[in-house]
Backbone as ProteinMPNN parsed JSONL, in Angstrom:
{"seq_chain_A": "XXXXXXXXXXXXXXXXXXXXXXXXXXXXXXXXXXXXXXXXXXXXXXXXXXXXXXXXXXXXXXXXXXXXXXXXXXXXXXXXXXXXXXXXXXXXXXXXXXXXXXXXXXXXXXXXXXXXXXXXXXXXXXXXXXXXXXXXXXXXXXXXXXXXXXXXXXXXXXXXXXXXXXXXX", "coords_chain_A": {"N_chain_A": [[18.411, 62.194, -20.288], [17.664, 64.108, -18.436], [19.163, 66.384, -18.967], [18.064, 67.085, -21.481], [15.486, 67.687, -20.683], [15.913, 69.865, -19.052], [16.994, 71.704, -20.805], [14.864, 72.102, -22.566], [12.853, 73.116, -20.903], [13.997, 74.962, -19.245], [15.994, 75.931, -16.447], [14.962, 77.348, -14.4], [12.106, 77.025, -14.183], [11.884, 74.163, -13.816], [10.697, 70.803, -14.442], [10.549, 69.536, -11.947], [10.383, 71.645, -10.073], [8.083, 72.963, -10.93], [6.316, 70.892, -10.604], [6.334, 70.608, -7.801], [5.106, 73.023, -7.056], [2.657, 72.579, -8.217], [1.728, 70.497, -6.589], [1.165, 71.922, -4.265], [-0.863, 73.626, -5.208], [-2.845, 71.697, -5.882], [-3.229, 70.621, -3.33], [-4.354, 72.727, -1.863], [-6.719, 72.937, -3.175], [-8.02, 70.631, -2.742], [-10.865, 68.583, -2.097], [-11.189, 68.866, -4.8], [-10.555, 68.279, -8.203], [-8.33, 69.361, -10.769], [-7.923, 70.555, -14.125], [-5.313, 70.433, -16.659], [-4.924, 72.948, -17.918], [-6.031, 74.879, -16.134], [-4.363, 74.422, -14.021], [-1.94, 75.332, -15.085], [-2.572, 78.07, -15.472], [-3.064, 78.798, -12.764], [-0.628, 78.318, -11.637], [1.009, 80.226, -12.866], [-0.271, 82.543, -11.828], [0.018, 82.3, -8.992], [2.625, 82.858, -8.717], [2.829, 85.412, -9.807], [1.005, 87.175, -8.47], [0.297, 89.886, -8.211], [-0.33, 90.609, -10.761], [-2.939, 90.129, -11.162], [-4.354, 92.375, -10.465], [-5.893, 93.47, -8.376], [-6.915, 95.004, -5.283], [-5.538, 94.207, -2.113], [-4.37, 91.695, -2.679], [-1.987, 89.032, -2.282], [1.587, 89.621, -2.175], [3.509, 89.39, -5.194], [5.5, 86.505, -5.88], [7.619, 86.227, -7.588], [9.755, 88.325, -9.496], [8.638, 91.238, -11.441], [9.427, 90.778, -14.302], [10.323, 91.713, -17.676], [8.34, 90.356, -20.321], [7.284, 88.222, -18.825], [4.865, 86.949, -19.051], [5.175, 85.224, -21.098], [5.902, 82.886, -19.974], [3.673, 81.435, -19.536], [3.213, 80.143, -21.936], [5.448, 78.414, -22.356], [5.266, 76.91, -20.082], [3.57, 74.697, -20.188], [4.812, 72.253, -21.119], [6.693, 71.778, -19.05], [4.916, 71.562, -16.915], [3.44, 69.279, -17.607], [5.465, 67.38, -17.481], [6.19, 67.639, -14.807], [3.857, 66.847, -13.574], [3.797, 64.161, -14.392], [6.057, 63.303, -13.024], [5.344, 63.695, -10.315], [3.116, 62.038, -10.156], [4.34, 59.574, -10.627], [5.537, 59.174, -8.179], [3.392, 58.771, -6.575], [2.232, 61.04, -5.51], [0.197, 62.554, -6.513], [-3.139, 62.165, -7.842], [-4.584, 60.862, -10.822], [-7.445, 61.764, -12.522], [-10.055, 60.469, -14.376], [-12.77, 61.645, -15.974], [-16.014, 62.888, -16.879], [-15.269, 65.41, -17.682], [-12.841, 65.094, -18.842], [-9.37, 64.639, -18.458], [-8.224, 65.153, -15.255], [-6.491, 66.368, -12.334], [-5.664, 65.512, -8.987], [-4.997, 65.917, -5.442], [-3.233, 63.417, -3.61], [-3.339, 60.892, -0.997], [-0.821, 61.181, 0.028], [0.039, 63.747, -0.557], [-0.266, 66.038, 1.226], [1.169, 65.13, 3.606], [3.753, 64.963, 2.408], [4.183, 67.629, 1.517], [4.31, 68.877, 3.964], [6.837, 68.436, 4.776], [8.332, 70.452, 3.8], [9.579, 73.334, 4.964], [9.801, 76.49, 4.898], [10.169, 80.029, 4.353], [9.538, 80.669, 1.645], [8.075, 78.44, 0.702], [5.869, 78.678, 2.429], [4.845, 81.09, 1.6], [4.161, 80.383, -1.041], [2.051, 78.686, -0.546], [0.219, 80.445, 0.743], [-0.215, 82.236, -1.422], [-1.346, 80.409, -3.239], [-3.705, 79.657, -1.955], [-4.99, 82.109, -2.002], [-5.267, 82.646, -4.766], [-6.812, 80.458, -5.5], [-9.161, 80.932, -3.987], [-9.957, 83.399, -5.119], [-10.319, 82.798, -7.933], [-11.853, 80.464, -8.074], [-14.579, 80.44, -8.66], [-14.709, 81.129, -11.227], [-15.462, 80.005, -14.431], [-14.042, 77.587, -16.774], [-13.924, 78.893, -19.278], [-14.253, 81.614, -18.532], [-11.998, 82.056, -16.97], [-10.027, 81.649, -18.915], [-10.62, 83.785, -20.66], [-10.134, 85.924, -18.967], [-7.272, 85.598, -18.605], [-6.376, 85.766, -21.262], [-7.156, 88.398, -21.926], [-5.574, 89.941, -20.403], [-2.921, 89.248, -20.724], [-1.063, 90.562, -22.391], [-0.526, 92.808, -20.932], [0.952, 91.875, -18.845], [4.021, 92.023, -18.346], [4.425, 92.398, -20.97], [5.438, 94.686, -22.066], [7.715, 94.924, -23.554], [7.222, 93.479, -25.793], [6.535, 94.535, -28.336], [8.954, 95.703, -29.019], [10.548, 93.455, -29.332], [9.363, 92.282, -31.583], [9.946, 94.306, -33.494], [12.746, 94.157, -33.537], [13.07, 91.61, -34.551], [12.108, 91.871, -37.054], [9.45, 91.487, -37.582], [6.326, 92.85, -38.119]], "CA_chain_A": [[17.061, 62.864, -20.454], [17.534, 65.24, -17.518], [19.685, 67.532, -19.695], [17.101, 67.447, -22.492], [14.307, 68.342, -20.003], [16.374, 71.13, -18.544], [17.14, 72.633, -21.994], [13.537, 72.402, -23.13], [11.991, 73.738, -19.943], [14.686, 75.97, -18.47], [16.338, 75.533, -15.121], [14.126, 78.06, -13.385], [10.834, 76.33, -14.057], [12.117, 72.73, -14.155], [9.552, 69.995, -14.113], [10.463, 69.288, -10.488], [9.891, 72.898, -9.404], [6.652, 73.129, -11.307], [5.575, 69.764, -9.937], [6.175, 70.954, -6.375], [4.063, 74.118, -6.973], [1.409, 71.912, -8.535], [1.308, 69.824, -5.395], [0.57, 72.935, -3.418], [-2.117, 74.025, -5.843], [-3.776, 70.59, -5.692], [-3.506, 70.444, -1.855], [-5.326, 73.738, -1.36], [-8.039, 72.742, -3.86], [-8.547, 69.285, -2.38], [-10.804, 67.368, -2.88], [-11.477, 69.174, -6.202], [-9.515, 68.008, -9.198], [-8.162, 70.455, -11.744], [-7.356, 70.199, -15.427], [-3.989, 70.915, -16.944], [-4.949, 74.359, -18.283], [-6.236, 75.64, -14.904], [-3.12, 74.302, -13.276], [-1.001, 76.26, -15.711], [-2.957, 79.474, -15.086], [-2.876, 79.005, -11.332], [0.822, 78.308, -11.38], [1.488, 81.606, -13.174], [-0.895, 83.542, -10.915], [0.541, 82.272, -7.63], [3.963, 83.493, -8.782], [2.694, 86.815, -10.184], [-0.314, 87.512, -7.971], [-0.004, 91.309, -8.449], [-0.785, 90.787, -12.085], [-4.423, 89.996, -11.063], [-4.734, 93.741, -10.499], [-6.904, 93.865, -7.424], [-6.377, 95.379, -4.013], [-5.439, 93.149, -1.047], [-3.846, 90.44, -3.097], [-0.685, 88.878, -1.682], [2.655, 90.078, -3.088], [4.04, 88.375, -6.177], [6.676, 85.785, -5.394], [8.685, 86.374, -8.566], [9.786, 89.769, -9.97], [7.891, 91.617, -12.641], [10.373, 90.879, -15.36], [9.694, 91.851, -19.003], [7.87, 89.156, -21.048], [7.03, 87.153, -17.909], [3.688, 86.237, -19.501], [5.572, 84.178, -22.026], [6.006, 81.691, -19.188], [2.398, 80.67, -19.734], [3.365, 79.37, -23.14], [6.471, 77.392, -22.156], [4.982, 76.239, -18.841], [2.832, 73.477, -20.397], [5.691, 71.018, -21.124], [7.22, 71.541, -17.703], [3.838, 71.155, -16.077], [3.194, 67.871, -17.916], [6.551, 66.567, -16.982], [6.137, 67.743, -13.376], [2.72, 65.964, -13.134], [4.236, 62.778, -14.539], [7.026, 63.01, -11.916], [4.581, 63.62, -9.029], [2.284, 60.835, -10.271], [5.242, 58.418, -10.471], [5.818, 59.048, -6.748], [2.087, 58.623, -5.881], [1.89, 62.258, -4.793], [-1.057, 63.047, -7.084], [-4.026, 61.184, -8.498], [-5.128, 61.261, -12.105], [-8.874, 61.476, -12.491], [-10.654, 60.45, -15.671], [-14.185, 61.795, -15.775], [-16.793, 63.515, -17.994], [-14.537, 66.593, -18.043], [-11.582, 64.698, -19.376], [-8.314, 64.239, -17.502], [-7.932, 66.104, -14.228], [-5.489, 65.919, -11.321], [-6.102, 65.841, -7.614], [-3.984, 65.534, -4.473], [-3.379, 62.013, -3.143], [-3.231, 60.803, 0.473], [0.504, 61.464, 0.341], [0.378, 65.041, -0.925], [-0.057, 66.871, 2.403], [2.416, 64.717, 4.399], [5.003, 65.314, 1.686], [4.357, 69.108, 1.56], [4.62, 69.272, 5.307], [8.314, 68.331, 4.971], [8.877, 71.709, 3.315], [9.341, 74.41, 5.92], [10.597, 77.685, 4.475], [9.364, 81.201, 4.032], [9.077, 80.582, 0.3], [7.03, 77.397, 0.6], [4.707, 79.199, 3.089], [4.262, 82.14, 0.676], [3.56, 79.711, -2.133], [0.738, 78.161, -0.037], [-0.664, 81.655, 0.878], [-0.662, 82.7, -2.743], [-2.214, 79.426, -3.844], [-5.007, 79.762, -1.293], [-5.66, 83.337, -2.455], [-5.628, 82.463, -6.158], [-7.926, 79.522, -5.549], [-10.365, 81.606, -3.535], [-10.36, 84.402, -6.045], [-10.683, 82.259, -9.24], [-12.615, 79.207, -8.03], [-15.929, 80.586, -9.218], [-14.55, 81.353, -12.683], [-15.551, 78.801, -15.331], [-12.876, 77.471, -17.601], [-13.966, 79.939, -20.232], [-14.073, 82.913, -17.89], [-10.544, 82.118, -16.662], [-9.322, 81.793, -20.185], [-10.9, 85.157, -21.129], [-9.345, 86.809, -18.025], [-5.881, 85.449, -18.947], [-6.122, 86.296, -22.609], [-7.425, 89.821, -21.993], [-4.548, 90.636, -19.613], [-1.555, 88.698, -20.93], [-0.136, 91.542, -22.959], [-0.108, 93.793, -19.898], [1.837, 91.231, -17.877], [5.343, 91.965, -18.836], [4.418, 92.504, -22.438], [5.786, 96.02, -22.431], [8.772, 94.886, -24.474], [6.901, 92.579, -26.866], [6.65, 95.26, -29.577], [10.409, 95.9, -29.317], [11.015, 92.124, -29.821], [8.814, 92.18, -32.945], [10.721, 95.21, -34.346], [14.117, 93.609, -33.69], [13.039, 90.338, -35.377], [11.64, 92.201, -38.384], [8.076, 91.245, -37.732], [5.465, 94.028, -37.796]], "C_chain_A": [[16.989, 64.098, -19.551], [18.093, 66.512, -18.204], [18.727, 67.995, -20.76], [15.961, 68.17, -21.847], [14.7, 69.76, -19.576], [16.506, 72.151, -19.696], [15.812, 72.996, -22.562], [12.734, 73.294, -22.182], [12.654, 74.842, -19.14], [14.965, 75.477, -17.025], [15.454, 76.134, -14.067], [12.806, 77.398, -13.175], [10.968, 74.89, -14.494], [10.826, 71.973, -13.803], [9.397, 69.66, -12.608], [9.912, 70.457, -9.724], [8.414, 73.07, -9.702], [5.787, 72.09, -10.689], [5.332, 70.057, -8.45], [5.077, 72.01, -6.197], [2.718, 73.529, -7.272], [0.878, 71.143, -7.387], [0.592, 70.766, -4.403], [-0.77, 73.373, -3.915], [-3.182, 72.926, -5.578], [-4.145, 70.415, -4.222], [-4.534, 71.486, -1.407], [-6.62, 73.651, -2.063], [-8.685, 71.428, -3.516], [-9.946, 69.471, -1.675], [-11.094, 67.614, -4.386], [-10.324, 68.822, -7.075], [-9.49, 69.11, -10.234], [-7.527, 69.934, -13.067], [-6.033, 70.87, -15.637], [-3.98, 72.454, -17.196], [-5.145, 75.235, -17.008], [-4.927, 75.533, -14.043], [-2.007, 75.232, -13.802], [-1.313, 77.72, -15.315], [-2.707, 79.709, -13.629], [-1.396, 79.109, -11.007], [1.419, 79.68, -11.707], [0.979, 82.673, -12.183], [-0.398, 83.465, -9.482], [1.916, 82.929, -7.593], [3.885, 85.024, -9.032], [1.312, 87.301, -9.764], [-0.694, 88.953, -8.189], [-0.577, 91.564, -9.812], [-2.356, 90.668, -12.194], [-5.032, 91.413, -11.052], [-5.826, 94.111, -9.573], [-6.177, 94.205, -6.139], [-6.358, 94.15, -3.083], [-4.998, 91.76, -1.549], [-2.478, 90.302, -2.504], [0.385, 89.333, -2.703], [3.06, 88.926, -4.053], [5.262, 87.769, -5.534], [7.877, 85.961, -6.319], [8.636, 87.772, -9.11], [9.004, 89.978, -11.248], [8.878, 91.859, -13.766], [9.653, 91.065, -16.758], [9.386, 90.464, -19.589], [7.639, 87.98, -20.115], [5.805, 86.305, -18.346], [4.016, 85.129, -20.526], [5.79, 82.831, -21.318], [4.749, 80.828, -19.272], [2.461, 79.734, -20.909], [4.306, 78.168, -22.904], [6.2, 76.494, -20.911], [4.263, 74.853, -19.069], [3.674, 72.192, -20.392], [6.227, 70.727, -19.754], [6.108, 71.051, -16.771], [3.519, 69.629, -16.344], [4.244, 66.98, -17.345], [6.547, 66.525, -15.431], [4.973, 66.857, -12.875], [3.09, 64.55, -13.28], [5.157, 62.421, -13.39], [6.255, 62.779, -10.615], [3.683, 62.386, -9.027], [3.171, 59.564, -10.061], [5.613, 58.168, -9.015], [4.555, 58.905, -5.891], [1.713, 59.865, -5.082], [0.685, 62.977, -5.348], [-1.858, 61.895, -7.642], [-4.436, 61.737, -9.815], [-6.566, 60.83, -12.098], [-9.395, 61.541, -13.929], [-12.117, 60.534, -15.46], [-14.824, 62.45, -16.988], [-16.087, 64.817, -18.514], [-13.166, 66.395, -18.664], [-10.612, 64.222, -18.35], [-8.116, 65.426, -16.552], [-7.022, 65.49, -13.211], [-5.951, 66.376, -9.932], [-4.942, 65.41, -6.688], [-4.267, 64.08, -4.017], [-3.312, 62.033, -1.613], [-1.796, 61.157, 0.889], [0.907, 62.943, 0.112], [0.678, 65.954, 0.284], [1.096, 66.429, 3.29], [3.74, 65.094, 3.72], [5.244, 66.805, 1.759], [4.753, 69.577, 2.947], [6.109, 69.188, 5.658], [8.99, 69.59, 4.513], [8.548, 72.857, 4.22], [10.374, 75.502, 5.555], [9.671, 78.815, 4.256], [8.736, 81.146, 2.609], [7.942, 79.572, 0.136], [5.731, 77.934, 1.333], [4.035, 80.293, 2.22], [3.595, 81.492, -0.499], [2.1, 79.225, -1.74], [-0.234, 79.334, 0.151], [-1.176, 82.112, -0.441], [-1.614, 81.707, -3.388], [-3.589, 79.463, -3.222], [-5.703, 81.02, -1.829], [-6.124, 83.215, -3.893], [-6.842, 81.531, -6.306], [-9.243, 80.198, -5.092], [-10.889, 82.612, -4.561], [-10.938, 83.841, -7.386], [-11.556, 80.985, -9.181], [-13.989, 79.297, -8.609], [-15.872, 80.924, -10.73], [-14.686, 80.017, -13.413], [-14.28, 78.715, -16.105], [-12.787, 78.585, -18.644], [-13.714, 81.291, -19.687], [-12.654, 83.048, -17.504], [-9.724, 82.309, -17.847], [-9.444, 83.232, -20.711], [-10.086, 86.121, -20.263], [-7.86, 86.814, -18.414], [-5.571, 86.153, -20.232], [-6.272, 87.821, -22.728], [-6.343, 90.617, -21.274], [-3.112, 90.245, -19.97], [-0.585, 89.646, -21.563], [0.348, 92.577, -21.971], [0.926, 93.157, -18.976], [3.242, 91.032, -18.474], [5.448, 92.044, -20.347], [4.936, 93.852, -22.948], [6.981, 96.048, -23.413], [8.465, 93.972, -25.694], [7.025, 93.276, -28.202], [8.134, 95.41, -29.991], [10.961, 94.55, -29.89], [10.59, 91.924, -31.267], [9.631, 93.029, -33.875], [12.102, 94.629, -34.549], [14.145, 92.392, -34.585], [12.563, 90.619, -36.788], [10.215, 91.906, -38.632], [7.298, 92.468, -37.341], [4.034, 93.637, -37.66]], "O_chain_A": [[16.296, 65.056, -19.895], [17.538, 67.596, -18.028], [18.574, 69.202, -20.945], [15.489, 69.173, -22.382], [13.932, 70.711, -19.719], [16.157, 73.322, -19.54], [15.638, 74.127, -23.014], [11.995, 74.16, -22.65], [11.975, 75.584, -18.43], [14.202, 74.676, -16.486], [15.215, 75.556, -13.007], [12.41, 77.222, -12.023], [10.279, 74.434, -15.407], [10.003, 72.422, -13.005], [8.29, 69.525, -12.087], [9.078, 70.296, -8.834], [7.607, 73.298, -8.801], [4.655, 72.361, -10.29], [4.255, 69.783, -7.92], [4.234, 71.904, -5.306], [1.723, 73.919, -6.66], [-0.338, 71.117, -7.193], [-0.432, 70.427, -3.809], [-1.72, 73.485, -3.14], [-4.279, 73.221, -5.105], [-5.291, 70.086, -3.918], [-5.466, 71.172, -0.667], [-7.591, 74.249, -1.598], [-9.798, 71.147, -3.962], [-10.151, 70.344, -0.832], [-11.228, 66.657, -5.15], [-9.179, 69.061, -6.691], [-10.518, 69.717, -10.536], [-6.717, 69.007, -13.075], [-5.659, 71.774, -14.889], [-3.09, 73.151, -16.71], [-4.456, 76.244, -16.858], [-4.5, 76.511, -13.431], [-1.25, 75.824, -13.032], [-0.439, 78.476, -14.89], [-2.168, 80.758, -13.276], [-0.99, 79.92, -10.175], [2.218, 80.225, -10.946], [1.715, 83.57, -11.773], [-0.39, 84.489, -8.798], [2.324, 83.486, -6.574], [4.716, 85.8, -8.561], [0.537, 87.781, -10.592], [-1.878, 89.253, -8.342], [-1.229, 92.584, -10.039], [-2.961, 91.063, -13.19], [-6.124, 91.611, -11.584], [-6.638, 94.976, -9.899], [-5.04, 93.797, -5.902], [-7.098, 93.187, -3.288], [-5.247, 90.759, -0.878], [-1.828, 91.311, -2.231], [0.13, 89.417, -3.905], [2.961, 87.734, -3.758], [5.967, 88.412, -4.756], [9.022, 85.855, -5.879], [7.557, 88.36, -9.181], [8.745, 89.053, -12.018], [9.139, 93.002, -14.142], [8.523, 90.614, -16.946], [10.129, 89.513, -19.351], [7.778, 86.835, -20.544], [5.726, 85.113, -18.049], [3.213, 84.227, -20.766], [5.855, 81.782, -21.959], [4.806, 79.612, -19.089], [1.851, 78.666, -20.902], [3.958, 77.034, -23.233], [6.839, 75.457, -20.734], [4.357, 73.964, -18.222], [3.317, 71.195, -19.765], [6.231, 69.576, -19.317], [6.357, 70.199, -15.918], [3.359, 68.841, -15.411], [3.94, 65.929, -16.781], [6.863, 65.496, -14.833], [5.11, 66.189, -11.85], [2.76, 63.747, -12.407], [5.044, 61.329, -12.833], [6.484, 61.797, -9.908], [3.513, 61.754, -7.985], [2.76, 58.617, -9.39], [5.969, 57.044, -8.659], [4.619, 58.914, -4.662], [0.974, 59.778, -4.101], [0.19, 63.918, -4.728], [-1.34, 60.804, -7.882], [-4.625, 62.946, -9.951], [-6.895, 59.703, -11.729], [-9.202, 62.543, -14.618], [-12.707, 59.641, -14.851], [-14.186, 62.542, -18.037], [-16.307, 65.238, -19.65], [-12.44, 67.341, -18.966], [-10.983, 63.469, -17.449], [-7.872, 66.551, -16.988], [-6.793, 64.28, -13.196], [-6.53, 67.446, -9.749], [-4.048, 64.66, -7.083], [-5.405, 63.611, -4.048], [-3.237, 63.106, -1.013], [-1.588, 61.42, 2.074], [1.988, 63.353, 0.535], [1.744, 66.565, 0.353], [1.918, 67.254, 3.69], [4.706, 65.487, 4.374], [6.365, 67.236, 2.027], [5.46, 70.575, 3.086], [6.582, 69.752, 6.645], [10.165, 69.781, 4.826], [7.408, 73.32, 4.269], [11.567, 75.434, 5.851], [8.487, 78.603, 3.995], [7.581, 81.52, 2.408], [6.946, 79.867, -0.525], [4.622, 77.654, 0.876], [2.81, 80.378, 2.141], [2.554, 81.975, -0.945], [1.135, 79.352, -2.493], [-1.396, 79.229, -0.241], [-2.37, 82.353, -0.618], [-2.591, 82.11, -4.019], [-4.575, 79.306, -3.943], [-6.906, 80.983, -2.086], [-7.237, 83.623, -4.224], [-7.75, 81.77, -7.102], [-10.286, 80.05, -5.729], [-12.086, 82.675, -4.839], [-11.93, 84.362, -7.897], [-11.951, 80.496, -10.239], [-14.531, 78.273, -9.025], [-16.905, 80.988, -11.396], [-14.072, 79.023, -13.025], [-13.496, 79.664, -16.111], [-11.718, 79.15, -18.871], [-13.01, 82.079, -20.319], [-12.102, 84.13, -17.701], [-8.77, 83.086, -17.808], [-8.456, 83.815, -21.158], [-9.43, 87.026, -20.779], [-7.251, 87.876, -18.54], [-4.676, 86.993, -20.324], [-5.593, 88.454, -23.536], [-6.199, 91.819, -21.497], [-2.177, 90.905, -19.519], [0.615, 89.557, -21.306], [1.43, 93.148, -22.105], [1.717, 93.883, -18.373], [3.561, 89.981, -19.03], [6.506, 91.767, -20.911], [4.874, 94.121, -24.147], [7.234, 97.079, -24.037], [9.344, 93.726, -26.521], [7.567, 92.689, -29.139], [8.49, 95.26, -31.16], [11.754, 94.555, -30.832], [11.376, 91.448, -32.086], [9.999, 92.563, -34.953], [12.585, 94.618, -35.681], [15.121, 92.159, -35.299], [12.597, 89.731, -37.64], [9.753, 92.043, -39.765], [7.59, 93.074, -36.31], [3.184, 94.487, -37.395]]}, "name": "protein", "num_of_chains": 1, "seq": "XXXXXXXXXXXXXXXXXXXXXXXXXXXXXXXXXXXXXXXXXXXXXXXXXXXXXXXXXXXXXXXXXXXXXXXXXXXXXXXXXXXXXXXXXXXXXXXXXXXXXXXXXXXXXXXXXXXXXXXXXXXXXXXXXXXXXXXXXXXXXXXXXXXXXXXXXXXXXXXXXXXXXXXXX"}
């Protein structure tokens, strides 16, 4: 199954890697629980913080590669698998409430994250704090509109070329 997951989700954003980033997102949002879609958006935004387009945002952690916004589409499966993995280790809690299914940090989240000491994990936390602070007042609909109105700008500069090469107009 590991090979199947890797081929479906790619090695770069494996369920384990996405799950670790999700732990950081949930930790900085604690005690608030977040739904899957907000986690997907936040995960993209902590990696590509410059895409938010405001002054004083932290630097993006990943390069501004062409078609990077496509990661939002393929990230769902990796995120779901990452959440399942983290839940299986009691590192997150699943919350069932009037808003549906949401996820929150568990009592083990912070102690586990404290085991990671590296410049990259520190930058992930800094970006997650910034994204959370910036977008926490956005409703689900406002966040969706923000993402949808900007997605073509985020590495979409070669999307038209891809359509032309594939014969789609």
